[in-house]
C-alpha positions in Angstrom: 0.0 0.0 0.0 1.4 3.4 -1.1 0.6 6.4 1.0 1.1 10.0 -0.1 1.2 12.5 2.8 -1.2 15.4 2.7 1.8 17.7 2.7 3.0 16.2 -0.5 -0.3 16.2 -2.3 -1.0 18.7 -5.1 -4.2 20.6 -4.4 -6.0 22.6 -7.0 -8.9 25.0 -6.7 -11.9 24.4 -9.0 -13.6 27.2 -10.8 -17.0 28.5 -9.6 -18.7 31.0 -11.9 -19.3 34.3 -10.2 -17.0 33.6 -7.3 -13.4 32.6 -8.3 -12.8 35.7 -10.4 -9.3 37.3 -10.5 -9.8 39.5 -7.4 -10.8 36.4 -5.4 -7.8 34.4 -6.7 -5.2 37.1 -6.0 -6.5 37.7 -2.5 -7.0 34.1 -1.6 -3.5 33.2 -2.8 -2.0 36.0 -0.7 -3.9 35.4 2.5 -4.2 31.6 2.3 -1.3 30.3 0.1 -0.9 26.7 -0.7 -2.9 26.0 -3.8 -0.8 24.4 -6.6 -3.1 26.0 -9.2 -6.3 27.8 -9.8 -8.6 27.0 -12.7 -10.6 29.7 -14.4 -14.4 29.6 -14.7 -14.9 28.2 -18.2 -14.2 30.3 -21.3 -16.7 29.7 -24.1 -15.3 30.9 -27.4 -17.3 31.3 -30.6 -16.6 29.3 -33.7 -13.6 31.5 -34.6 -12.0 31.2 -31.2 -13.0 34.7 -30.1 -14.2 35.2 -26.5 -15.7 38.0 -24.6 -13.8 40.9 -23.1 -14.7 39.8 -19.6 -12.8 36.6 -20.2 -9.7 38.4 -21.4 -9.7 40.6 -18.3 -9.8 37.4 -16.2 -6.8 35.9 -18.1 -4.4 38.9 -18.2 -1.2 38.1 -16.3 -1.3 41.5 -14.6 -4.7 40.6 -13.1 -3.3 37.3 -11.7 -0.1 38.3 -10.2 1.5 35.5 -8.2 -1.3 33.0 -9.1 -0.6 29.8 -11.0 -3.6 29.9 -13.3 -4.9 27.3 -15.8 -7.6 28.5 -18.3 -10.5 26.1 -18.8 -12.3 25.9 -22.1 -15.9 24.9 -22.8 -16.0 23.9 -26.4 -17.1 20.9 -28.5 -15.5 21.5 -31.9 -11.8 21.2 -32.7 -11.3 24.4 -34.6 -12.4 26.9 -31.9 -10.5 24.9 -29.3 -7.3 25.1 -31.4 -7.7 28.8 -32.2 -8.4 29.7 -28.6 -5.5 27.5 -27.3 -3.1 29.5 -29.5 -4.5 32.8 -28.2 -4.0 31.6 -24.7 -0.4 30.6 -25.6 0.2 34.1 -26.8 -0.9 35.4 -23.4 1.7 33.2 -21.8 -0.3 30.0 -20.9 1.3 26.6 -21.7 -1.6 24.5 -20.5 -5.4 24.5 -21.0 -8.1 22.5 -19.4 -11.0 21.1 -21.3 -14.4 21.1 -19.5 -16.2 17.8 -20.1 -17.9 18.0 -16.8 -20.3 20.9 -16.5 -23.8 19.5 -15.8 -25.8 22.7 -16.5 -28.9 22.0 -18.6 -28.1 24.8 -21.1 -24.5 23.6 -21.5 -25.6 19.9 -21.7 -28.2 20.7 -24.4 -25.5 22.2 -26.6 -23.4 19.0 -26.3 -20.8 20.8 -24.3 -19.4 20.1 -20.9 -20.9 16.8 -19.7 -23.0 16.8 -22.9 -19.9 15.6 -24.8 -20.2 12.3 -23.0 -23.5 11.5 -24.8 -21.5 10.6 -28.0 -18.3 8.8 -27.3 -17.5 8.3 -31.0 -17.6 12.1 -31.5 -15.6 12.7 -28.3 -12.9 10.4 -29.5 -12.8 12.1 -32.9 -12.6 15.5 -31.2 -9.7 14.5 -28.9 -7.9 12.9 -31.8 -8.1 16.1 -33.8 -7.0 18.5 -31.1 -4.1 16.3 -29.9 -2.8 15.9 -33.4 -2.9 19.6 -34.1 -1.4 21.3 -31.1 1.5 20.6 -28.7 0.0 22.8 -25.9 -0.5 20.8 -22.7 -4.1 19.7 -22.3 -5.8 18.5 -19.1 -9.4 17.3 -18.9 -12.0 17.8 -16.2 -14.7 15.1 -16.6 -17.7 13.6 -15.1 -17.8 9.7 -14.9 -20.9 9.4 -17.1 -24.2 10.9 -18.0 -26.8 8.9 -16.0 -24.5 6.4 -14.3 -20.9 6.4 -13.2 -20.6 2.8 -14.5 -20.4 4.4 -17.9 -16.9 5.5 -17.1 -15.4 2.1 -18.1 -15.9 3.1 -21.7 -15.1 6.8 -21.3 -11.8 5.9 -19.6 -10.8 3.8 -22.5 -11.0 6.9 -24.8 -9.1 9.2 -22.4 -6.3 6.6 -22.0 -5.4 6.8 -25.7 -4.3 10.4 -25.5 -1.3 12.2 -23.9 -3.2 14.2 -21.3 -1.3 16.4 -18.9 -3.8 15.4 -16.3 -7.3 13.9 -15.9 -9.4 15.5 -13.3 -12.3 13.2 -12.4 -15.4 14.6 -10.8 -16.7 11.3 -9.2 -20.3 11.8 -10.2 -22.5 11.3 -13.2 -23.9 14.3 -14.9 -27.4 13.5 -13.6 -26.0 13.4 -10.1 -25.2 17.2 -10.4 -23.8 18.1 -7.0 -26.3 16.3 -4.8 -25.4 12.6 -5.2 -22.7 11.0 -3.2 -19.4 10.8 -5.1 -18.6 7.3 -6.4 -15.4 6.6 -4.5 -15.4 2.9 -5.4 -15.8 3.7 -9.1 -13.0 6.3 -8.9 -10.7 3.8 -7.1 -11.4 1.2 -9.7 -10.4 3.6 -12.5 -7.5 5.3 -10.7 -4.6 3.1 -11.8 -5.5 2.5 -15.4 -4.2 5.7 -16.9 -0.6 6.5 -18.1 -0.9 10.1 -16.9 -1.6 11.8 -13.5 -5.2 11.5 -12.2 -6.8 14.1 -9.9 -9.9 13.5 -7.7 -12.7 16.0 -7.4 -15.9 15.7 -5.3 -17.0 16.7 -1.8 -13.6 17.4 -0.2 -15.0 19.7 2.6 -12.7 18.7 5.5 -9.5 16.9 6.5 -11.8 14.0 7.4 -13.0 13.8 3.8 -9.5 13.8 2.5 -8.5 11.0 5.0 -11.5 8.9 3.8 -10.4 9.4 0.2 -6.8 8.4 1.0 -8.0 5.3 2.8 -10.1 4.2 -0.2 -7.5 5.3 -2.9 -4.0 4.7 -1.5 -1.5 6.6 -3.6 -3.8 9.4 -4.6 -1.5 12.4 -5.2 -3.8 15.1 -6.6 -7.1 16.5 -5.4 -9.3 19.4 -6.5 -11.4 21.3 -4.1 -14.3 23.7 -5.0 -17.2 24.5 -2.7 -15.3 23.4 0.4 -12.6 26.1 -0.1 -15.2 28.7 -0.9 -16.9 27.9 2.5 -13.5 27.8 4.3 -10.7 29.7 2.6 -8.2 28.1 4.9 -9.2 24.6 3.8 -6.0 23.9 1.9 -4.0 24.8 5.0 -6.1 22.4 7.1 -5.9 19.6 4.5 -2.1 19.9 4.7 -2.2 19.5 8.5 -2.3 23.2 9.5 -4.6 25.0 11.8 -8.3 25.6 11.2 -9.7 28.9 9.9 -10.0 31.6 12.5 -13.0 34.0 12.6 -10.8 37.1 12.4 -9.1 35.6 9.2 -12.5 35.1 7.6 -13.5 38.7 8.5 -10.3 40.1 7.1 -10.7 38.1 3.9 -14.3 39.1 3.5 -13.6 42.8 4.0 -10.6 42.8 1.7 -12.5 41.1 -1.1 -15.5 43.5 -0.8 -13.1 46.5 -0.9 -11.4 44.9 -4.0 -14.7 44.6 -5.8 -15.7 48.1 -5.0 -12.2 49.3 -5.9 -12.4 47.9 -9.4 -15.5 50.0 -10.0 -18.3 47.6 -9.4 -21.6 49.3 -8.3 -22.3 48.4 -4.7 -25.4 46.3 -5.6 -23.2 44.2 -8.0 -20.4 43.8 -5.4 -23.0 42.7 -2.8 -24.4 40.2 -5.2 -21.0 38.6 -5.5 -20.5 38.6 -1.7 -23.9 37.0 -1.1 -22.9 34.1 -3.4 -19.9 33.6 -1.2 -22.1 33.7 1.9 -24.1 30.8 0.6 -21.0 28.7 1.5 -19.2 30.7 4.2 -22.3 30.8 6.5 -21.7 27.2 7.2 -18.9 28.2 9.6 -21.5 29.7 11.9 -24.2 28.0 14.1 -27.6 29.4 14.9 -27.1 32.3 12.4 -30.2 31.9 10.4 -31.8 35.2 11.3 -28.6 37.1 10.7 -28.0 35.3 7.4 -31.5 36.2 6.1 -30.9 39.8 7.1 -27.6 39.9 5.3 -29.1 38.4 2.2 -32.0 40.8 2.0 -30.2 44.1 2.3 -29.4 45.9 -0.9 -27.6 48.9 0.7 -23.9 48.8 1.4 -24.0 50.3 4.8 -26.8 48.0 6.0 -24.9 45.0 4.6 -21.7 46.0 6.4 -23.7 46.3 9.6 -25.2 42.9 9.2 -21.8 41.3 8.6 -20.4 43.0 11.7 -23.3 41.7 13.8 -22.7 38.2 12.4 -19.1 38.2 13.4 -19.7 39.8 16.8 -22.9 37.9 17.7 -22.8 34.8 15.6 -21.3 31.5 16.8 -18.3 30.9 14.7 -17.3 27.2 14.7 -13.8 26.5 13.3 -14.6 22.8 13.1 -17.8 23.3 11.1 -17.7 22.7 7.4 -19.9 23.1 4.3 -22.5 20.3 4.3 -23.0 20.1 0.6 -26.4 21.8 0.7 -28.3 24.7 2.0 -27.5 26.2 5.4 -29.4 24.4 8.2 -28.5 26.7 11.1 
């Protein structure tokens, strides 16, 4: 049995649309260092490989100072993938990640993200074309199937044929969205069959979750965390054996991020919208905070929002051992 210590593991931060924007990444990397890489929320180019200005802003090296960043592409045709990959190379990126995991209904209906898993012959053709036409490093983030993770036996055979930089496996089917239990047994069965590094993704919310994964999959060296690190920005430190998040750290992180959003010119109501998305996850560090959480969510005025946050930190019951539960806040 081969064990990899938590300190030696590579830990990546998954993208969450509307949350892990460049201001978040810079601040998180400065206050809670330890992530081996951050992945961008997916970039969806058009058929000519052009993408919106907001994506370019997120990708500019000056906006990601000190951050190891890997762009993620949401595309299902070789030509736009190849054109966009070259544009990313021109910006200084030597690796791109292909999203074959997004379960969103609108994405799935366009046969992008997890929708690419509905036609494995077409997926194989797509991968064959892009790997034959570019030497840029390509990783893939995938689900294990559409309706059942048992589908991964066939999917894995396709991935194994290509020289991936890494395969990031979200251990759920598309239909499982984020509610089903990750299939650790299915992941463990597939783990050793690839000639390239494999990374686990799915419900790593605490050190206990990581310990369970390592017990089930000895030798696992790479993990990706998403919602867990949004709820607890010190999660990577904790996973590596460090101390739990402190209330004053969370308050400092919150205040600095809000100031950064306002500082870049966002209108207060838009900045608050971003912060409230964060609170959907961060509130899980508090117990018996339902009333304060509702008050915080309802306010649309910056001064009232700041007041609600101050009361939460002064009157709420912060629990450093409490972690995101995978669902809505239960108090």
